[in-house]
C-alpha angles and dihedrals in degrees: 000000000000091000090051091050096048090049094053093043093053089057095042089055086071094066097089087065087068096056111158123244124225096210103077120126104203142008127257095225093163091069088078090074107130132210133195127091099226099053094041090049085059092057093264090292099136109113089097094036097048104163130154130004095302088071090080089087092051109027122354093201090074089073085090086077087071109096100164136037105281139184125202136183128186131182144170137163125237128211122312123235139172129246131189128219125215091270090058095250110144121214129183120239135184137204113236131190123203129181123191122189137178124179140172135182121239112212113255092353113066145257124308123196138180122204140178122199109197120187119188103201099186133235127312131199115255115213130193126231089274091055090252118146106254104168150305130284135190127238126202145160129210127189119184118195132197108188137183130185133176142174115246093188142321094300107035134058123177133190144174138196127202114200140184116208122200120179124185115201095165145349093245126095112292090017093113122068131187136192139170123219145168132220120200128194143180138187126200128192105188097182125046095200097050122064092228121137134181125202136197130183141173114204133200103006098168155093124320117268098256121196107166108350143337091279092055098055140110133220119243117245095260104189140159122226127194125183148158136215127196128184097206098178093048088053098043098040102032093225140104105215095080120041137178113185121194121195139175132180138185125199128194126186116228091205135056131055108269095024117227119238136182140195122211131187130181147164135203123196113192135180134189102214090170135020107273096015124102126185121189137185120196139187136172150157135231135194127184140167105276127020098319101111138114145079135316135193132191145179129207132192123189127182116183095321098324111108143182124193132180129184132181132197117230109208094327101122122056092208101049132319114252137221119219127205133190136179125190135182134186126213 
């Protein structure tokens, strides 16, 4: 217990390095984009469920569920668009989002994980002072994570992620911005006899995204998420072959006036038809301030630690509904 506490304390001591500036101009709300087919198929309601490596984006305390070395990759494509080069030729480009994770348990201490979130934001047209088209430039975003989680006792898990953010808007001076931030999470199981779990996380506590100077910077989308997950069939039938997981989340931004908020609900029905095989059907609904609201569905297949998951938006995104893919492997 003492070793776990000291390990977590050492990481938490880095939080002052991510002190928040008060000079930022806007809010980088796009950084809230999530990835991972399982949580998205459940309507983004994952803060209280928090299982596997994908939980890093929702609640880092859920890393305690990783009991073997694990690798996870998630991907989805954003909307397509057309760009023109100086000769007048048009080419089609597309935004893509890729998330890589590797994690491993350390006996009697906790679980550590390293992750990379790579966003290819496509190309943009570059214009001269006279607004003439002079070329094409690429845009990208990298977020690197170092995460740790530990189980304090039978009821409480805690976790933390330190992350470095680098965004490239252009190749010109002042076109690259950087920031550092922290995510904190906790899981609480109030009753040993009932598979009910509550989750809490605070995301993006960090420095402003600064591109040129402190007066040309944007605030990170600091926000709080709370959620719950309840495995009703495991509770009522006292077995593990059939499971019905119910989940709900609420998210509230800590920046902005007025602050954005969202409500998310989801379900997952899973069955083990053969030993070592798991099939899952998922559905959910999300409602956020603005135009992001609608249903989601998903499917999962797991065979002895090797899994494939897929999720699809149904009328959620006003630009275009997206399909999400994830693969995982245990070693």
